[in-house]
N, C-alpha and C positions, 0 to 999 in steps of 0.2 A: 434587259434589252429585248426588243421585239425581234422575233425571227422573220425571215423572208416570208414564210408560209403565213404567219400571223398578219404581216403587213399586207399581203395579197388579199386576205380575207377582209381586212379593214377597207382597202381600196375598192374591193368588189361591193361591199356594203354601201359605200359612198357613191359608186358608179355602177348600178346594175346593168346598164347598157351604155355603149359608146357609139357615137355617130360622127361621121366626117361630112364636111360640106359647108354650105353657107345658105343664107336666106335667098339669094338670087338663083342658085343652081339646084337647091334642095339638099336634103340630107340623106345619107345612106348608113344603115347600121353596119358596124364591123362584123365580119364573119367570126365564128367562134374561135378560130385559130388566131386571127388578128386581135381579137379582144383579149385572149389569154396572153399573147405576146406583149401587148401594150400594157396590161396590168402588171405583168412581171417586170417590165422595164421601169414602170413608175415605182414599183416597190423597191427595186434596187436603188433608184435615184433618191427616193425618200429616206431609205436606210442610210445611204451615204451622207446625206444632209444631216440626219440626226446624229450620226457618228462624229461628224466634224464639229457639230455644236457641242456634243458631250466632251470631246477632246479639248475644245477651246475653254469650256467651263472648268475642266479639270486643271488646265494650265493656269487659269486665273486663280483658282483656289490654292494651288501650290505656290503661286507667286505671292499671294496674300499671306499665306502661312510663313513663307520665308521672310518676308518683310516684317512680320510680327515677331519672329524669332530674333531678327537682327535689331528690332526696336526702332525701325525707321519707317518713314512714310514713302509712298510711291514717288512723290516729288523729290524727296531727299535722295532716293535711289537714282533718279534721272540726273540729278546734279552730280552725283558721284561718277556716273558713266559718261558724262559729257566732257 
């Protein structure tokens, strides 16, 4: 699993600079502190998303293993539970 520090490095490589604004009013580069805070926030969010995905995959794997042990399909399990 990727650490927060590693994720920050990945995001920094993907986004060497960050700017705010739009085409009408123009763009402004974030200050160093704003840049660091934004990258850290993105890292936390990305890690949370990856963690949820891994958790969902683990549940699906466990579910498939249980159905295999029971010798039934997912549709048969749904019928039993309805």
